[in-house]
C-alpha positions, -999 to +999 in steps of 0.1 A: -692+782-115-681+748-102-683+718-125-710+693-118-703+656-116-728+627-112-715+595-095-736+564-098-732+540-068-727+550-032-703+522-022-667+527-011-656+535-046-683+560-053-680+577-020-642+579-023-645+595-057-671+620-044-649+629-015-618+636-036-638+656-062-656+677-035-622+687-020-612+698-055-642+721-058-666+700-079-704+700-073-711+663-067-744+643-068-742+607-057-770+584-070-776+552-051-804+527-057-806+518-020-819+540+008-785+541+025-750+546+014-721+522+018-728+493-005-713+460+006-690+478+030-720+485+053-728+464+083-760+444+084-780+430+113-782+394+123-804+377+148-785+361+177-784+323+180-785+323+218-810+351+221-831+355+190-845+387+203-812+404+201-795+416+168-758+418+161-739+437+135-724+415+108-700+424+080-698+414+043-661+406+047-633+410+072-627+446+083-590+450+090-568+475+074-531+468+070-506+496+078-495+498+042-529+509+030-516+544+029-542+558+005-570+544+025-556+557+058-551+591+041-588+592+032-599+582+067-579+611+081-599+635+060-634+622+071-646+642+101-667+628+129-692+644+152-667+646+181-643+667+161-620+638+153-616+618+121-626+583+111-589+574+113-592+578+151-616+548+151-589+524+140-574+503+167-542+483+162-543+446+169-516+422+177-525+392+156-551+377+133-561+341+126-567+328+090-580+293+090-559+275+117-528+298+113-521+328+134-503+359+120-486+378+149-477+414+146-461+414+180-439+383+181-414+379+153-419+341+151-430+326+128-427+358+107-393+355+090-367+381+101-345+368+072-368+361+042-361+329+023-342+332-009-373+321-029-391+352-017-362+375-024-359+360-059-396+367-065-392+403-053-360+411-070-367+395-104-370+417-135-403+429-149-398+407-179-395+376-157-426+386-138-446+390-170-433+359-188-428+334-159-443+345-126-476+356-141-482+319-151-470+304-118-492+300-088-479+312-055-486+278-039-466+258-065-438+283-063-435+282-025-439+245-023-412+237-049-387+264-037-390+261+001-395+224+006-363+210+021-349+244+031-376+257+054-397+243+082-433+231+075-445+260+097-427+285+076-441+270+044-476+272+059-469+308+068-462+317+032-491+296+019-516+314+042-502+349+038-521+356+005-555+349+021-546+372+050-533+401+029-553+399-003-583+376+003-571+351-023-560+315-020-524+306-027-535+281-054-552+309-074-528+338-070-498+342-093-463+349-080-464+382-098-495+393-080-483+383-046-446+393-046-452+431-042-480+426-017-459+404+005-430+429+003-453+456+018-466+431+043-431+423+057-416+458+055-446+476+070-466+449+088-493+455+113-530+462+110-559+481+125-596+473+129-625+496+134-636+501+170-673+496+161-695+482+133-686+498+100-718+518+099-710+535+131-672+539+127-671+548+090-703+559+074-729+574+098-714+607+109 
């Protein structure tokens, strides 16, 4: 007899847990207070400004998935769709994204650094003790500003200041060096991203 597990909440976390446990042979029941699953990851309908009679799909947040989200991609590859493919097949690679007024290109190497500044290497290669005692208390913005000014172009400094928002949805004045160092390492060594080819409801949930 399979073990029974109750999961409360049918958002991304709850559905992912259910998916993993079902594959391991558990009998799963997901309890969700809303009539539909997906939580904040679901699309919602908005009335159009130019044509109020039309509705458009909106999203709670940006819906791009960086190439180094290996676990998420692995999950998508195991969700079947009605056309005998997987949800992973609904991801489409894009060449660039824009955060505020800064464009991150995944095609052109400029302004992405081919040789990372010493300050970034220092943050990446420092010991765990230094990350805990120093970098945890230092904001990414202050670190980049103090270490790159005078050695890198203003464009490069802006690139590093905007990267946290693009990769982790956090402002550089709020994120610590410890939190961003490993994220940026993955960003530069496995950059690129994909977006869903339809609203999240259609591309991810409703199959």
